[in-house]
N, C-alpha and C positions, 0 to 999 in steps of 0.2 A: 478594470483596475490594472495598473502596471506594477509589477513587483520586482525587487532586486533580492535575490536569494544567495546567501553565503552558507556553505556547508563545509565545516572544517572538522577533520578527524585527525587526532594525534595518537600515535603509538609510542609509548615509552617502554623500552625493553629493559628487563632486569640485568641483562648482560648483552654485549654487542651481538647483533645477528650477522650471519655470514651470507644469508640469501633470503629473499622474500618474493613471493609471487602473489599478486592481488588481481581480483576481478572487480571492476567498478561498474555500477549502474546509477551514476550520478547525473547523467545528461538527461534532463527532462524531455519527454516526448511531446510532440504536437498532438493535441486531442481535441475532441469536440468542446468548443468554448474556450480554448486556450492556444496560444502560439508562442513559441520560443524565439525571442529576438536575438539573444546573445548567450554564449556559453564559453567558459574558459576553465581549464583545469591546471593546477600547479602541484607538482610533487617535489618534496624536499626530503632527502637528497634528490637532485634532478636525475631523471631517468626517462628514456623514450616511452611514450604511451602509444599502444597499438589498438586497432579495433578489436572488440571482443567477439567471442563466438556468438553467432546468431541463434538464439534459442527458439525462434519461431513465434514469439509473443511481442507485445508492444514494449520493447526494452531496447535502449541504445547503450550497449555494453562497450566497455573499454578494458584494457588490461596492461599490466606492466610487470617487469621483472627487475628487482633490485639486487644486483650482484656485487655489491660492495659492503664493507663493514659499516654498520650504523648503530648508534645508540638510540636513535628515535627516527620516526617516519611521520611526515605530515602530508595529508592529502586534502587539498582545498578546491572546491568547485564554486564557481560564481555564475549565476544565470540571471537574465532579465526576461521576464515572461509577462505577456498580456493575457489577462483572464477576462472573458466577457461571457459569463455563464449565469443563468438564472436558475435558482433552486427549483427543481420540478415539483409540481403538485399533482395530486390525483385528479383524474378527469372522469366524467360519467362514461365516456366512450373507451376507456382503457380496456385492454384485453383482460380476461380473467386469468388467474394463476394457471388453471388447466389449459386454456387456449395458448398462453405464452409458452407453456411447456411443450405442447404438441407441435407448435410451429418451430420451436428450437430443435426438436428431434427431426423434423422433416426438412430443415434447411440444408441445402446442398453446398453452401459456401464453405471453403476450407481455408480462407485467409486468416490473417492474424487476429481479427476480431470476430471470427465466425463463432456463433453460439456453441457449435459442436465441440470446440476446444475446451469449454468450461462447464460441461454437463456432468462430468464423471469425477470420481475421486482422484486426487492428485497425491504426490508423495507425502505432503504434510497435512492434507485435509482428507480424512476418510469419511465414511458414512457411519454414523453411530446411532443405534436405535433410540437412546435416551435423548439425544439432541434432535433427531428427526421428530419424535413424538412431541417434544416441547415446542418446537418451531411450527409444527403443523397446526397448532391452535390459532396462529395468526395467518399462516399460509393456506387457508382453506381454498379448495379448488375453484369455488364459484366467486371468490372475492377478486376485486380488481387488483392487478399485479402491483401497481404503484402504491395503492392504499395498503396492500398487504406488506410490501417491503418496508414502508415507513412504520407500520404498526410493529413489525418484528424488530426494527432498529430501536424503537421506543421501549419495547418489552425487555430487550437486552440491557439497555441503560438502567431501567428500573429494577431489574432483577439481579444485576451483577455489580460488584464493588470494584472501582478502579484502584488497583494496588500494585505499584511498581515492583514490590518485593515478592509478590506471590508466584510469579512464573518466570521461566527462562525462555530463550529463543526457541529451544527444542521442546517446550511444553506442548502436548497435543491438545486439540480442541476438547477431547473428552476429559482430560485432566482439568483444564480451566473451567469447563462446564460443571464438573463435580465440585470444584472449589467455590464456584460462584464468584470468582474474582480474577483479575488479570489486568492487562493493558490493551491498547487499541489493536495490536496484532491478534490477541486472543479473541476479542469480541468480533473482529472481522472474520476470523476463521470459523468461529462458532456459527455466525450468520451464514457463511458460505456453505458449511456442511449441511445446515438445515435447509437452505434453499435448493441445493443439489438433490437432497433427499426428496424434496417436493417436485423434482423434475425441472427446476429452473436453471438456466445458464447463469452462473455466478462467478465473478472474477475478483481477484485480490488486487488492490491498488496501494502502491507506496507513493507517498508524496509529502506535502507540507501543508500546514494549516496556519493561516494568519491568526495571531492571538492579539486581542485588544486589551490593554492594561486597564485596571480599575480607574474610575474617575479621579483625576488629580494626581495620578501616578505616571511616571515616565515609562516609555517602552524600553525594556532592558535588552540591549544589544547582546545577541548570542544566547538568549534565554528561550528561544523557540525550539521546536523539536520536529523530528520526522513524525509522520502520522500514517495511519493505515485505515482504509475503509473498503467498501464493497460496491461493485457495480453489478446490476442485474439487467439481463436482456429482456426488455419489456415489449417485444414484438417488432415487426419491420418498420412501423411508423415511428414509434417513440425511441427505438433503439436501446443503447446502453444508458442507464441512468444510475446516478450515484446515491448511496445510502451510507450514513455514518452512524454506526451503532454506539460509538463512544459518546457521541453528542446528541443522539436521538433526532437526527435531522436528515433531510436530503442535501445533496452536495451542490453548493452554489459558488459564488465568486470568491469566497475565502479559502477554498480548497485548490491546491496546485498539484496536478498529477505529475509524478516523476516516471513511474513505470507501472505496467499492468501485466499480470501473469496469473497462473493457476493458484499459487500460494506464495508464501514469503520466500521460499528458495529460489523462485524465478526472478525476484525483484530486489533481493537484499542489496542495500546500497554498496556494501563492501564485503567481500569474503576472500579467503586465500590461505596461504601457509607461510610459515617462516622457519628457518633452520637456525637454531641457537639454543643456549641453555636457559633454564628457568622459564619465566613467563613474561607477561607484558601488561601494561596498564593502558586502557583506551579512554580517551576523553573526546566527546563529540559536542560541538557548538554549532547551532543553527540560528540564522537570522533571516527573518522574512520581513522585508521593509517595503511598505506600500509607497509607491512613487506618485500616485495620483492618476 
């Protein structure tokens, strides 16, 4: 499937800003099963865009400084991406959770996708005994790692309520777990915390999800959203496979990877600072259009 993706973020400032600096992670990466054909970025007011700092993970960062007065700021990225990915299924010859964990610890690769990068707690995803114990019910050592990953994704969907008002960007996995509600970011970070507690290499994925309108309804332009899910290292043969705990499924052709890191802080689409009085209003519009 070929997709056209438009990601528009508008900042409306309560009073004119005098300076703004933004880090962008909007340029989708090439990844297993997908290839980026085109990418373009537009900033209004116009300002030069520079390469971002390399954080060592699968992120194509950019940055800019706005050093002129502005009442509003618009950041628009457009991408064309080919996705040729089949949702993985469990196989009889899959490694067990224990074996995948052992091989991840023993791997000597230190590249961007090395399992060693994603085995340990990260700034936003700690190890919490209550999450570890709950996830261990599905991540039993003898169980096949793909089967176990999908079972955990399904358990999270069944046991947690999707509630966009329940959490904030800085809500910890432990807080979302205690509330038993949250959004895709929270569910992904809970799954990652539990997987790392079981010894598995688990990474956070920021991206997009194709949404299909109900029968007889038109697709609403701009009504899609960014999404988050998990990839688990399932051994040298199967490699990194995706699991979506928000939708209780493995990751297939409807998921488009933008960036991969240890947690949300590594892959946040936009962050930065501005100098001005009062606050700002942010509006985000995402459109994922299948081109055939």
